[in-house]
N, C-alpha and C positions, 0 to 999 in steps of 0.2 A: 172250547168251541166258540167261535166268534159270533157276535150278533151283527150280522151284515145287513140287517134290515134298516131302511131309512128311518131316521129319528123324526124328521119333519114331514117328508113325503109331500112336499109342496114346492112350487116355483112361482115367483111373482115378477111381473114385468111392468115397469112404469115408463114414462116418457124418457127419463134420464138414467134409470137404474134397473138392472135385472139381478134378482136374488135366486140362487138355487143351491140346494144341498148336492154335494158331489158324493155319491155313495154307490157301491161300497169301496172305500179307500182304506187300505191298511196303513197303520201308523205304529211307529216304535219310538221309544225314548231310549237313548244310549247315554251312559254315564261313564266317565273315566277322566284321568288327569294327565297321565304320563305321555311322553313323546311316543313311546312304544304303542300306547293305546291308539293315538291318532294315526300312526303308520299302519297298524293292524287293520283299522277301519278302512283306510284308503286302499290297502291291498285286497281286502275282502270284498268291497263293493264298488271299487273303481271310482271313487269320488273323494275329493279333498273336503274335509270338514271345515266350515267357516270358523275362523278363530277370532275374528273381529266381532265385537258386540253388535247385535241387531242386524245381522246379515244372513244371507242364505246362499246355497249353491245347488246346482242341478246338473244332471248328466243325461237327461232325457227319460230314463227309467224312474229315477227317484229324485227327491229334493230333500235337502237337509237344512234345518233352521237352527241357528245358534240360540240357545235359551239361557245359558249361563256358562262360565268358564269351563265347567265340566259336564255340561248337559246339552244334548241336541235332540230335536224332533226329526225323525226321518219318515217320509211318507211316499207312497207310490204315486207316480204320475199317470198310471193307467189302472184299469180295473182288473187286470189279470192277476189273480190270486196265486197261481202256481209260481210265477216268476218271483213274487215277493216272498213266498215261502222259502225259496232258495237263498234269497238275500238274507232273510232272518236266520236261516241255518248257518250260513257263512259267518255272520256276526257272532252267533253263539259259539261256534267252533273257535273263532279267532280272538274273541273278547272274553267271554265267560269262562270257557274251559281253560284258558291260559291265565285266568285271574287278573286280567288287565282292567276289567270294568264290568258293567252290567248292561243287559239288554232287556227292556220291558215292553211288552206288547200293549199298546194303549188304543188299539182299534176301537174297542167298545167304549172307551172313555171320552174320546173327542169326536165331535162332528165337524166336518169341513163344509163351509158355505162359501161359494164363489159369488163375488159381487162384480158386476161390470157396468160400465156407463160413465158418463162424464160428471156425475154428481156423487160418486161413492165416497169421496173424501169429505164432501159437505155433510153427507149422512153421518160419517164417523165423528165429525166435529160437533154435531148436535148432541152427542151423548158421551163424549170422552174428554177427559182433561188433557190428553196428549195433543201437542201442536203438530198437525199434519202438513204444514206448509212446505217444509223441506222433504219430508218423507215421500210425498206424492211424486216427486221427481227422481227418486232413487230406485231404479229397478233392482229387485232382490232385497230391498230393505225389509226388516221385520221389527215388530214391537210387541211387547206384552203390556197391555193397558186395560182399563175398564171401559166398557161400553154399556150404557144403561145400567151401571153399577154391577156389571157381570165381568169376570176375568175373561179376557180373550187374547189370542195371539193373532196378529195380522201380518200377512206377507204381501208386499207390493210386487205383483207379478209383472206389471207394466203400467203405463200411464193411466189407463182406465180399467184396470183388471187387478183384483185382489182376492186372496184366500183368507178366510177368517176361521179360526179354530175355537170352538167353545165346548165346554163340558156338556155331555149328552143331556144331563138333567136340566140344564138351562137353555137348551137349544130352541125349543118351541117358543118359550117366552121371548128370547132375543129375536128370533125370526119374526114373531108377531110385532115386536117393537120396531124393528127395522122396516117392516112392510108399512106400518102406520106412518113412521117418520118419512119414508121415501115417497109416500103418496102426497106429502105436503111440500116437497121440494120443487 
Protein backbone atom coordinates (compact mmCIF):
# COMPACT_ATOMS: atom_id res chain seq x y z
CA UNK A 1 0.00 0.00 0.00
CA UNK A 2 1.33 3.41 -0.93
CA UNK A 3 1.80 6.29 1.46
CA UNK A 4 0.16 8.94 -0.70
CA UNK A 5 -0.04 11.46 2.12
CA UNK A 6 1.94 14.66 1.59
CA UNK A 7 5.33 14.61 3.26
CA UNK A 8 5.55 18.39 3.59
CA UNK A 9 1.94 19.58 3.38
CA UNK A 10 3.07 23.17 2.81
CA UNK A 11 3.43 25.69 0.04
CA UNK A 12 5.51 28.88 0.07
CA UNK A 13 5.28 31.89 -2.18
CA UNK A 14 7.91 34.60 -2.27
CA UNK A 15 8.28 37.53 -4.67
CA UNK A 16 10.45 35.54 -7.11
CA UNK A 17 9.91 31.88 -6.17
CA UNK A 18 7.04 29.53 -5.40
CA UNK A 19 7.64 26.14 -3.71
CA UNK A 20 5.03 23.39 -3.45
CA UNK A 21 4.96 19.65 -3.00
CA UNK A 22 3.18 17.86 -5.82
CA UNK A 23 1.32 15.01 -4.18
CA UNK A 24 0.29 12.29 -4.65
CA UNK A 25 2.46 11.49 -7.66
CA UNK A 26 3.38 7.88 -8.44
CA UNK A 27 7.03 7.12 -9.22
CA UNK A 28 8.87 4.08 -10.56
CA UNK A 29 12.51 3.22 -11.12
CA UNK A 30 13.15 0.91 -14.07
CA UNK A 31 16.45 -0.82 -14.71
CA UNK A 32 17.72 -2.69 -17.73
CA UNK A 33 20.49 -2.61 -20.34
CA UNK A 34 19.55 -4.38 -23.53
CA UNK A 35 18.01 -3.00 -26.71
CA UNK A 36 15.14 -5.39 -26.13
CA UNK A 37 14.56 -3.72 -22.74
CA UNK A 38 14.38 -0.22 -24.26
CA UNK A 39 12.07 -1.45 -27.05
CA UNK A 40 9.82 -3.26 -24.56
CA UNK A 41 9.48 -0.13 -22.42
CA UNK A 42 8.64 1.96 -25.50
CA UNK A 43 5.97 -0.50 -26.61
CA UNK A 44 4.52 -0.86 -23.11
CA UNK A 45 4.12 2.81 -22.23
CA UNK A 46 4.38 4.61 -25.56
CA UNK A 47 7.44 6.71 -24.74
CA UNK A 48 11.08 6.65 -25.79
CA UNK A 49 13.46 6.43 -22.86
CA UNK A 50 16.09 9.17 -22.94
CA UNK A 51 19.45 7.55 -23.66
CA UNK A 52 21.57 10.69 -23.37
CA UNK A 53 22.88 11.55 -19.91
CA UNK A 54 20.98 14.15 -17.88
CA UNK A 55 17.91 14.33 -20.14
CA UNK A 56 14.21 13.59 -19.82
CA UNK A 57 11.27 12.84 -22.09
CA UNK A 58 7.53 13.25 -21.65
CA UNK A 59 4.37 12.16 -23.43
CA UNK A 60 1.71 14.06 -21.50
CA UNK A 61 0.80 11.18 -19.15
CA UNK A 62 4.27 10.37 -17.84
CA UNK A 63 7.80 11.74 -17.74
CA UNK A 64 11.01 9.70 -17.75
CA UNK A 65 14.33 10.92 -16.37
CA UNK A 66 17.69 9.36 -17.26
CA UNK A 67 19.52 8.46 -14.03
CA UNK A 68 22.28 6.21 -15.37
CA UNK A 69 22.95 4.12 -18.49
CA UNK A 70 20.66 1.40 -17.13
CA UNK A 71 18.30 3.31 -14.82
CA UNK A 72 15.36 5.70 -15.30
CA UNK A 73 12.85 7.42 -13.04
CA UNK A 74 9.29 7.40 -14.39
CA UNK A 75 6.62 9.57 -12.81
CA UNK A 76 3.03 10.47 -13.45
CA UNK A 77 2.21 13.94 -14.79
CA UNK A 78 -1.27 13.68 -13.28
CA UNK A 79 -2.68 12.56 -9.99
CA UNK A 80 -4.85 9.80 -11.52
CA UNK A 81 -3.67 6.65 -9.76
CA UNK A 82 -5.76 4.27 -11.90
CA UNK A 83 -3.94 5.16 -15.15
CA UNK A 84 -0.55 4.80 -13.51
CA UNK A 85 -1.50 1.38 -12.16
CA UNK A 86 -2.07 0.29 -15.76
CA UNK A 87 1.31 1.71 -16.81
CA UNK A 88 3.04 -0.11 -13.94
CA UNK A 89 1.28 -3.38 -14.81
CA UNK A 90 2.31 -3.08 -18.49
CA UNK A 91 5.92 -2.53 -17.43
CA UNK A 92 5.87 -5.51 -15.10
CA UNK A 93 4.41 -7.72 -17.85
CA UNK A 94 6.86 -6.53 -20.53
CA UNK A 95 10.01 -6.08 -18.41
CA UNK A 96 9.97 -8.23 -15.28
CA UNK A 97 8.09 -11.27 -16.52
CA UNK A 98 10.29 -11.44 -19.62
CA UNK A 99 13.42 -11.04 -17.47
CA UNK A 100 14.61 -7.97 -19.39
CA UNK A 101 14.91 -5.75 -16.33
CA UNK A 102 13.38 -4.55 -13.09
CA UNK A 103 10.51 -2.26 -12.09
CA UNK A 104 10.60 -0.77 -8.59
CA UNK A 105 7.85 1.41 -7.13
CA UNK A 106 9.50 4.35 -5.33
CA UNK A 107 6.36 6.40 -4.73
CA UNK A 108 6.91 6.34 -0.97
CA UNK A 109 10.63 6.98 -1.25
CA UNK A 110 10.76 10.24 -3.25
CA UNK A 111 8.91 13.51 -2.71
CA UNK A 112 8.44 15.81 -5.71
CA UNK A 113 8.65 19.56 -5.11
CA UNK A 114 7.83 21.99 -7.90
CA UNK A 115 9.68 25.29 -7.95
CA UNK A 116 8.63 28.16 -10.18
CA UNK A 117 9.77 31.74 -10.57
CA UNK A 118 12.65 33.69 -12.03
CA UNK A 119 15.04 33.03 -9.11
CA UNK A 120 14.82 29.23 -8.81
CA UNK A 121 18.27 28.64 -10.29
CA UNK A 122 19.73 31.33 -8.03
CA UNK A 123 18.24 29.37 -5.13
CA UNK A 124 19.84 26.15 -6.38
CA UNK A 125 23.18 27.94 -6.82
CA UNK A 126 23.23 28.98 -3.15
CA UNK A 127 23.35 25.40 -1.91
CA UNK A 128 24.74 23.27 -4.73
CA UNK A 129 28.19 22.73 -6.26
CA UNK A 130 26.52 22.18 -9.67
CA UNK A 131 26.87 25.00 -12.25
CA UNK A 132 23.32 25.85 -13.39
CA UNK A 133 24.35 28.45 -16.02
CA UNK A 134 23.78 26.19 -19.05
CA UNK A 135 21.25 23.93 -17.33
CA UNK A 136 18.72 26.75 -16.84
CA UNK A 137 18.36 27.21 -20.62
CA UNK A 138 17.92 23.51 -21.50
CA UNK A 139 14.28 22.44 -21.26
CA UNK A 140 14.12 18.79 -20.21
CA UNK A 141 17.63 18.77 -18.73
CA UNK A 142 18.14 16.84 -15.50
CA UNK A 143 20.87 16.56 -12.92
CA UNK A 144 21.63 14.58 -9.79
CA UNK A 145 23.43 16.82 -7.35
CA UNK A 146 23.59 17.96 -3.75
CA UNK A 147 21.44 20.79 -2.43
CA UNK A 148 22.13 21.86 1.13
CA UNK A 149 24.18 18.63 1.43
CA UNK A 150 21.15 16.50 0.45
CA UNK A 151 21.01 14.26 -2.65
CA UNK A 152 18.42 15.56 -5.12
CA UNK A 153 17.31 15.03 -8.70
CA UNK A 154 16.36 18.22 -10.54
CA UNK A 155 14.43 18.36 -13.80
CA UNK A 156 14.28 21.64 -15.74
CA UNK A 157 10.70 21.71 -17.03
CA UNK A 158 11.01 25.16 -18.57
CA UNK A 159 12.82 28.49 -18.18
CA UNK A 160 11.38 29.25 -14.72
CA UNK A 161 9.87 25.90 -13.76
CA UNK A 162 11.64 22.88 -12.23
CA UNK A 163 10.80 19.65 -10.42
CA UNK A 164 13.00 18.51 -7.57
CA UNK A 165 12.97 14.96 -6.20
CA UNK A 166 14.27 14.32 -2.69
CA UNK A 167 14.09 11.35 -0.37
CA UNK A 168 11.04 11.58 1.89
CA UNK A 169 13.17 11.51 5.07
CA UNK A 170 15.01 14.69 3.99
CA UNK A 171 12.05 16.50 2.39
CA UNK A 172 10.94 18.66 5.32
CA UNK A 173 14.47 19.76 6.13
CA UNK A 174 15.19 20.63 2.50
CA UNK A 175 11.86 22.45 2.10
CA UNK A 176 12.63 24.48 5.22
CA UNK A 177 16.12 25.30 3.92
CA UNK A 178 14.76 26.31 0.48
CA UNK A 179 12.05 28.47 2.09
CA UNK A 180 14.59 30.24 4.26
CA UNK A 181 17.00 30.75 1.36
CA UNK A 182 14.24 31.89 -1.02
CA UNK A 183 13.10 34.52 1.47
CA UNK A 184 16.57 36.11 1.20
CA UNK A 185 16.80 36.28 -2.60
